C-alpha positions, 0 to 999 in steps of 0.5 A: 532509464531511471525512476525519479522520486520527488521527496517534496511530493511524497511529503505533500501526499502524506500531509494531505492525509494527516489533514483528514485527521488520520494517523498515517502508517506508510506501507513500505512494500509499495516503495521501500525507498520512500520510507526513509524520506517519511521517517526523516521528515514526518511522523509517519509510522510504517507497515512491514511484512518481512523481517528483512525490511526492518533495517529500512526503519531506524526507529522500530517503535514506529513499525507495525509488523504483519506476521504470517505463520510465526512461532514464539521465537519469532515474537521474541526476536521482534520484541527484542528488536524493539518492535512492539506493534503487531497486526494479526490476521488469523487465529493460529498466529493470534494463538501464538502471540497470546501464549507468548504474551502471558509470560512477558511484561513488555507492553505491546499494541495489537490490531486484529485484521477483520475479514470484510465482504469483497465486492468483486467480479474476479472471484477466486483471484484475490485472497481475502485476509482476516478473521470473521466478525464473530471471532473479532468480537470474541477476541477483542473482549478477551484481549482487553484483559491482557495487562501487557496489551496497551493499545488494542484495535481492529484492522481491515484493508481494501484492495488497491484502487478498489474505490467502489468499497468505501462504505466503511462506517456502514460495514463496521456498524454491521460487524462490531458489537457495541461492547467491542466498539467500546473496547477499541483504542484504534481502527486501522482502515488499511490502504486502497487509496486510489492513485491517478492512472490512465484507466483509473482516477483519484477524483473519488478521494472527495467521496473517500474524505466524506466517508472517513469523516462519517467513520470518525464521527461514529468512532468518537475518541477511537484513533483512526489509522490508514496505510497509504502506499500507492497514494503516497508513492505513485504520484511521487515517482516518474519513470524516464525511458528512451525510444530505441525503435519505431515501426508500424506505430509501435514504439520500443523503449529501452526498458521493460515492465519486468524490470520495474513496472510489473504493476502494469501487468499485475493490477493492471494499471496504465501509466500516463505519458507526460504530454500525451494527447487526447487524439491524433496518431496512436502508438503502442509503447512496448518494452524491450523484452521478447514477451508479448505482454511487455506493453506499457501502453497499448494505445497512446496518442503522441506527436511525432515521436523519434528514436532517441526521444525520452518518454516520461511516465508519471505517477509511476512510483508505486510497486517498482519491483522487478524480475530476473526475466531475461536478466533485464537491468534494474532501473536506478532510482534518483531522489530529488528535491 
């Protein structure tokens, strides 16, 4: 069992987004192993949410840090580590930062995360980050007066695979005053770019491309950033496992979703099996753990699978985090081309 990450594919996905005129800020949490590939081969910036991950990026000037419940000592430590780009999503953390900035000469870049309306049937499942548009409009004008703030902007983010909510320009027009818009240097549209799975499609990217163009036209000279995580990492990765048992059209493999494919449970997504058929004999692909939820695919059509055969899941490079459930082994990751 192993994950195989294609350096070439990661760079290809990055370049496609750059071709749209976007500044790319890769979300490191999606797959930290892809971050060094992008740092060494592209001009990507990087979103980091935990100070423990700062060591992944050599050039700290390329880091946008997302604090949560920080103190002035945390701000000081980050700036001393040469991190000077921040995205703040609540008033309390912003107050801490403003207090610190009043007494320093170091220039920083700052984005305020704005709460966008969530169109979802799963009310109560997802936390909605960000400050209200009223607070954003007030704070942007206040912060514009800080001499130590270089680039100033807003940030918002759509949930992963949330392709129904790409009315970006329309919502910003309703949320921002003209005075706020004129004070902006950067607008960060976050992530949410879809990847291709059995139960979702990336075909919507053609429409996303048009929506981004509309937003660019409206913003004019304001720099547009995006935070692709899944869009870059998912198609860059494959997961290779081995069949260890077959009975009653159930395929048991030598890996578990708890060992590095928990996205299958959390989102949930259904990984595509390389070479799977559209019809024929249906199988369930079950992980090796005793958990009844440990299922990679509940129904997939395959031709004469046998014990010892390899099964390869494609578009499997995103969110490969694992648990310590049943002391399962973590799969190795191999970087190719």
